[in-house]
C-alpha positions in Angstrom: 105.9 123.7 47.0 107.9 120.9 45.2 108.2 117.8 47.3 111.7 116.2 47.2 111.9 112.5 46.6 112.8 110.2 49.6 116.1 109.5 47.8 116.8 112.2 45.2 119.4 111.6 42.5 121.4 114.5 43.8 122.2 116.4 47.1 123.7 119.8 46.7 125.5 120.6 50.0 126.4 124.2 50.9 128.4 124.8 54.1 128.4 128.5 55.2 129.3 130.8 58.0 128.6 134.6 58.2 128.6 135.1 54.4 124.9 135.8 53.7 125.5 138.1 50.8 127.6 135.4 49.1 125.2 132.8 50.0 122.2 134.8 48.6 124.1 135.3 45.3 124.9 131.5 45.1 121.4 130.4 46.0 119.9 132.8 43.4 121.6 130.7 40.7 121.0 127.2 42.1 117.5 127.3 43.6 115.6 127.9 40.4 117.3 124.9 38.9 116.4 122.9 42.0 112.8 123.8 41.6 113.0 122.8 37.9 114.3 119.3 38.9 110.9 118.4 40.3 112.1 116.6 43.5 115.2 114.9 42.0 117.6 117.3 43.7 117.8 118.5 47.2 119.8 121.5 48.3 121.0 121.6 51.9 122.6 124.8 53.6 124.6 123.9 56.6 125.0 127.0 58.7 127.9 126.9 61.2 126.1 129.1 63.7 126.3 132.3 61.7 125.8 135.6 63.6 124.7 137.6 60.5 121.3 137.4 58.8 121.8 134.0 57.2 118.9 132.4 59.1 116.6 135.2 58.1 117.7 134.8 54.4 117.2 131.1 54.4 113.7 131.3 56.0 112.7 133.7 53.3 113.9 131.4 50.5 112.2 128.4 52.1 108.9 130.1 51.4 109.5 129.9 47.7 112.0 127.0 47.1 112.5 123.5 48.5 115.6 124.1 50.7 116.8 122.1 53.7 118.4 124.1 56.5 120.8 122.7 59.1 122.1 125.0 61.7 124.8 124.1 64.3 124.2 125.2 67.9 127.8 126.5 67.9 130.6 126.9 65.5 132.0 123.4 65.2 134.7 124.3 62.7 134.8 124.1 58.9 135.7 120.5 58.5 133.1 119.1 60.9 130.6 121.2 59.2 131.5 119.7 55.9 131.4 116.2 57.3 128.0 116.9 58.8 126.3 118.2 55.8 127.6 115.3 53.6 126.4 112.8 56.1 122.9 114.4 56.2 122.5 114.3 52.5 120.3 111.6 51.2 120.9 111.8 47.5 122.5 109.0 45.4 125.1 111.6 44.5 126.7 114.5 46.5 127.8 117.9 45.2 129.6 120.1 47.8 129.6 123.7 46.7 131.0 126.8 48.4 128.7 129.7 49.3 130.6 131.7 46.7 130.2 129.3 43.8 127.6 129.8 41.1 125.8 127.2 38.9 125.5 128.4 35.3 121.9 127.9 33.7 121.5 124.3 32.6 124.1 122.8 35.1 121.7 120.6 37.1 119.9 119.5 34.0 123.3 118.4 32.6 124.4 116.5 35.7 121.1 114.7 36.2 121.2 113.6 32.6 124.7 112.0 33.3 123.5 110.4 36.5 120.5 108.8 34.7 122.5 107.5 31.7 125.8 106.6 33.6 124.6 105.5 37.0 127.8 103.3 37.4 130.2 106.2 37.6 131.9 106.9 40.9 132.2 110.6 40.2 131.3 113.4 37.7 134.1 115.9 37.2 132.8 119.3 35.8 134.8 121.9 34.0 134.7 125.3 35.7 135.6 129.0 35.3 136.9 131.6 37.6 135.2 135.0 38.0 137.2 137.9 39.3 135.2 139.8 41.9 135.9 142.1 44.8 132.7 141.2 46.6 129.4 139.3 46.2 127.3 140.4 43.2 124.1 142.2 44.1 122.0 140.4 41.5 122.2 137.8 38.8 125.1 138.4 36.4 124.0 138.2 32.8 125.3 135.2 31.0 126.9 137.4 28.4 129.0 138.9 31.3 130.1 135.5 32.5 131.2 134.7 28.9 133.4 137.8 28.9 134.9 137.8 32.3 135.3 134.1 33.2 138.5 132.1 32.7 137.8 128.4 31.8 140.2 126.3 33.8 140.2 123.2 31.6 140.7 123.8 27.9 139.3 120.3 27.2 135.5 120.8 26.5 134.9 117.2 25.3 132.4 115.6 27.6 133.0 111.8 27.9 132.8 108.7 30.0 136.1 107.4 31.2 136.8 103.9 32.5 139.3 105.1 35.1 139.3 108.4 37.0 143.1 108.6 36.7 142.5 109.4 33.0 141.4 112.9 34.1 144.5 113.8 35.9 146.1 115.4 32.8 143.3 118.0 32.5 144.7 120.7 34.8 147.1 121.2 37.5 144.5 121.4 40.2 143.9 117.6 40.1 140.3 117.3 41.7 141.2 120.0 44.4 138.3 122.3 43.5 135.6 120.9 45.7 132.8 122.5 43.5 134.0 120.7 40.4 133.3 117.1 41.5 130.0 115.3 42.1 130.6 112.1 44.1 128.6 109.0 44.7 127.1 109.3 48.1 129.3 106.5 49.6 132.5 108.3 48.4 131.4 111.8 49.1 130.5 111.2 52.7 133.7 109.1 53.3 135.9 111.8 51.7 134.9 114.5 54.3 135.0 112.1 57.2 138.5 111.2 56.4 139.9 114.7 57.5 138.4 115.0 61.0 141.5 113.8 62.7 143.4 117.0 61.7 143.0 120.7 62.4 142.6 122.8 59.2 145.9 123.9 57.6 148.0 121.5 59.7 148.0 118.7 57.1 147.3 118.5 53.4 144.3 116.2 54.0 142.7 118.8 56.2 142.6 121.2 53.3 141.8 119.1 50.2 140.5 115.9 51.8 138.4 115.0 48.7 141.4 115.1 46.4 143.4 112.8 48.6 140.4 110.6 48.9 140.2 110.3 45.1 144.0 109.7 45.0 143.8 106.9 47.6 140.6 105.2 46.6 139.0 106.2 43.2 141.7 106.3 40.5 140.7 102.9 39.1 136.9 103.5 39.2 134.7 104.8 36.2 133.9 108.5 35.9 132.3 111.0 33.7 133.8 114.4 32.6 131.5 117.3 31.6 133.5 119.6 29.4 131.2 122.6 29.6 132.2 125.0 32.4 128.9 124.8 34.3 130.5 126.0 37.6 131.8 129.5 38.1 133.8 130.2 41.2 134.6 133.7 42.5 138.3 134.5 42.7 138.1 135.2 46.3 141.2 136.3 48.2 140.0 135.3 51.7 142.7 132.6 52.0 145.4 134.2 50.0 147.9 134.1 52.9 147.9 130.4 52.6 148.7 130.3 48.9 152.5 129.8 49.3 152.1 126.8 51.6 149.4 125.3 49.6 151.4 125.5 46.4 154.7 124.6 47.9 153.7 121.9 50.3 150.2 120.4 49.7 149.9 120.2 45.9 153.3 118.5 45.6 152.2 115.9 48.1 149.1 115.2 46.1 151.0 115.0 42.9 153.5 112.5 44.5 150.6 110.4 45.7 148.9 110.4 42.3 152.0 109.4 40.6 152.6 106.5 43.0 149.1 105.3 42.3 149.8 105.0 38.6 148.7 108.5 37.2 150.7 109.8 34.2 154.1 111.1 35.2 154.5 113.4 32.1 151.2 115.1 32.9 152.0 115.5 36.5 155.4 117.1 35.6 153.5 119.5 33.5 151.4 120.3 36.5 154.5 120.7 38.7 156.0 123.2 36.3 152.6 125.1 36.2 152.5 125.1 40.1 156.1 126.3 40.3 155.2 129.3 38.1 152.3 130.0 40.5 154.7 129.9 43.4 157.0 132.3 41.5 154.1 134.6 40.8 153.0 134.9 44.4 156.5 135.2 45.8 156.1 132.1 47.7 159.7 131.0 47.9 160.8 134.4 49.4 157.9 134.3 51.9 158.5 130.8 53.0 162.3 131.3 53.6 162.3 134.9 54.9 159.0 135.7 56.3 158.4 134.1 59.8 154.7 134.9 59.8 154.1 132.7 56.6 151.4 130.0 57.5 152.6 126.4 57.4 156.2 127.5 57.5 156.9 124.8 60.1 155.7 122.2 57.5 158.2 123.3 54.8 161.3 121.3 53.9 163.7 123.1 51.5 165.4 119.7 50.7 162.0 118.1 49.8 161.0 121.1 47.7 164.2 121.0 45.6 164.1 117.2 45.3 160.5 117.6 44.0 161.0 120.3 41.5 164.7 120.2 40.4 164.2 117.0 38.2 161.2 118.5 36.4 162.0 119.8 32.9 161.7 123.6 32.7 162.0 124.4 36.4 165.6 125.1 36.9 165.6 128.8 35.7 162.7 129.5 37.9 164.3 127.9 40.9 167.6 129.8 40.3 165.7 133.1 39.9 164.0 132.6 43.2 167.2 131.6 45.0 169.0 134.6 43.6 166.1 136.9 44.8 166.3 135.3 48.3 170.0 135.6 48.6 170.1 139.2 47.5 167.4 140.2 50.0 169.2 138.3 52.7 172.5 140.1 52.0 170.8 143.5 51.9 169.2 142.7 55.2 172.5 141.4 56.8 174.3 144.5 55.6 171.7 146.9 56.9 171.8 145.2 60.3 175.6 145.9 60.5 176.1 149.3 62.2 179.0 150.6 60.1 177.0 149.7 56.9 174.0 151.6 58.2 176.2 154.6 59.0 177.8 154.5 55.6 174.5 154.1 53.7 173.0 157.0 55.8 175.9 159.3 54.8 175.5 158.3 51.1 171.8 159.2 51.4 172.6 162.6 52.9 175.2 163.2 50.2 172.7 162.3 47.4 170.1 164.5 49.0 172.5 167.5 49.2 173.6 167.0 45.6 170.0 167.0 44.4 169.1 170.1 46.3 172.2 171.8 45.0 171.4 170.9 41.4 167.8 172.1 41.9 169.0 175.5 43.1 171.3 175.9 40.2 168.5 175.0 37.8 170.3 172.0 36.5 
């Protein structure tokens, strides 16, 4: 069995809970690369007291691969679990990955090469792809399938050293939010996930994307390296789709505002705002936030702030108007239907239409 160095160059941290099938798929890609790294990489699974067969899976993998396993005595919550695993990591750099993220072949070799040749960087940001799936794959997906089915998130594939992290803001509208796309220096990685423990998840932007807010607050002036090859593949999982409206409408705009206040390029951020507004429109976020009382984070939404954020951005006015018209029309339909004489009239119209259709049908017309 390969022995891990007392301070490896890199710690891969994988928090998990009751997702053994996804975890198995993710580890199938990562562990052979960890073994190939000859002790320079540790991989830690932090199990938040899973009740499925996660412990059995990990024990079986430990017989073949160098794999650290942390198991909480009780479910301590998602954020504390993240904080624990990043604190336990001993590598010079930390890479937090979800249990549904996959490392393409060569990913660790590339990241280790960057660490060896650019040890001064505060973070390594890695291009990534999304992979549409309805459930965990049952085996390794051939690289040729990845090429056909993945969608590269950043079109910029030019790997490079940058003197300041903020130079990378223009890359895509997600702005450091994909946790699996950033490798942090240990000091920053551990601090980033400690910073959110004062919040419950989904009650504050920093409880959902704490690492991105940490970057905005503390790292924009520090050196970094960008890996343009999409070495990370994330599953397009819908497990948190009910939160998308609030995420796009409340949390991402807060991050953009902070980044702009810290000196990131305003033109690039406005392009991100426009792209985000299109996402909001696509998922019907405006209608859900205004009309659906069950929409998560609705109590955190301010229509005034929303309009103040998006109205000045070039290209947004038509989208905003279209969303407003849709909401107004639906509200009017709902109001009219709740009015008893209107319901009576609409019911009579329906009966008349039905009778007419039946009569036409009998007459063969």
